[in-house]
Each structure stands twice: as C-alpha cells, then as structure tokens.
C-alpha positions as CSV (number, residue, x, y, z in Angstrom):
1,M,15.2,-2.4,-30.8
2,G,12.1,-3.4,-29.9
3,T,13.2,-4.5,-26.4
4,I,13.9,-2.4,-23.3
5,G,17.4,-2.3,-22.0
6,I,18.8,-1.4,-18.6
7,W,19.6,1.9,-19.6
8,Q,16.0,2.9,-20.5
9,L,14.5,1.5,-17.4
10,L,16.9,3.6,-15.0
11,I,16.2,6.8,-17.4
12,V,12.4,6.2,-16.5
13,A,13.5,5.4,-12.9
14,V,15.2,8.7,-12.4
15,I,12.3,10.7,-14.3
16,V,9.8,9.2,-12.0
17,V,11.8,10.0,-8.7
18,V,12.3,13.6,-10.0
19,L,8.7,14.0,-10.9
20,F,7.0,12.4,-8.0
21,G,10.0,12.6,-5.1
22,T,11.1,9.8,-3.0
23,K,8.7,10.5,-0.2
24,K,5.6,10.3,-2.2
25,L,6.9,7.1,-3.6
26,R,7.6,5.5,-0.4
27,N,3.9,6.4,0.8
28,M,2.4,5.1,-2.3
29,G,4.6,2.4,-2.0
30,G,3.1,1.4,1.6
31,D,-0.5,2.1,0.6
32,L,-0.1,-0.3,-2.1
33,G,1.3,-2.9,0.2
34,S,-1.1,-2.6,2.7
35,A,-4.2,-3.0,0.2
36,V,-2.5,-5.9,-1.3
37,K,-2.1,-7.3,2.6
38,G,-5.9,-6.5,3.3
39,F,-7.0,-8.6,0.0
40,K,-5.1,-11.6,1.1
41,N,-6.6,-11.2,4.3
42,A,-10.1,-11.2,2.8
43,M,-9.5,-13.8,0.5
44,S,-8.2,-16.2,3.6
45,D,-11.0,-15.1,5.6
46,D,-13.7,-16.2,3.1
47,K,-11.6,-19.6,2.9
48,N,-11.6,-20.3,6.3
49,D,-15.2,-20.9,8.0
50,E,-14.9,-18.8,11.0
51,S,-17.5,-17.8,13.3
52,P,-19.3,-14.2,12.7
53,D,-17.7,-12.8,15.6
54,K,-13.9,-13.6,14.5
55,K,-14.9,-12.0,11.4
56,E,-16.2,-8.8,12.9
57,Q,-13.0,-8.8,14.8
58,A,-10.6,-9.1,12.3
59,S,-12.7,-6.4,10.2
60,E,-12.3,-3.9,13.2
61,S,-8.8,-4.5,13.6
62,I,-8.3,-3.8,9.8
63,A,-10.1,-0.7,10.0
64,D,-8.1,0.3,13.1
65,K,-5.1,-0.1,11.3
66,S,-6.2,1.8,8.1
67,A,-7.4,4.6,10.7
68,V,-3.7,4.9,12.0
69,E,-2.0,4.8,8.5
70,N,-4.3,7.8,7.3
71,K,-3.6,9.6,10.1
72,S,0.1,9.2,9.7
73,T,-0.3,10.1,6.2
74,I,-2.1,13.1,7.0
75,K,0.4,14.3,9.5
76,E,3.4,13.5,7.1
77,K,1.4,15.6,4.1
78,D,1.1,18.3,6.9
79,Q,4.8,18.2,7.6
80,A,5.9,18.7,4.1
C-alpha cells in the first residue's frame, strides 16, 4: 500500500496536464532545460582557465540567447 503504482502516476499526470495545459508545461520544460544548460556551461567555464575576454563573450552569448527565448515566450503568451 505504501508504493506508488503506474495507475497512480498516470492519474497524477492527467491531472497536471488538465490543470496547466500542454503549452504551459512545454514552456516550463524548455525553461528548465535552458536553466540546466546554462548551469552546466557556467560550471564548465569555472573549470577551464580561459582568458577574461572569452568569458565575457560566452556570458554575452548566453544573455543574448535568453533574451531571444524571453521574447518568444512573451509572444506565445500574447497569442494565447
């Protein structure tokens, strides 16, 4: 009785999809993925002994990518 079975997981998944909707879950998944990717990049940058110029370029490109992602998220929210 203490273990969670496949049916309980399926019921929870259906409830989550009904509450949030697939579009919002997709956006949250994308945001989570980009956050994990940025964290991994930051960790690898700390391990590498790069010049300060390369670190600035990397942080600028990450900032540019996040700005583009934020604009697309805003457009999707406006369309909904």
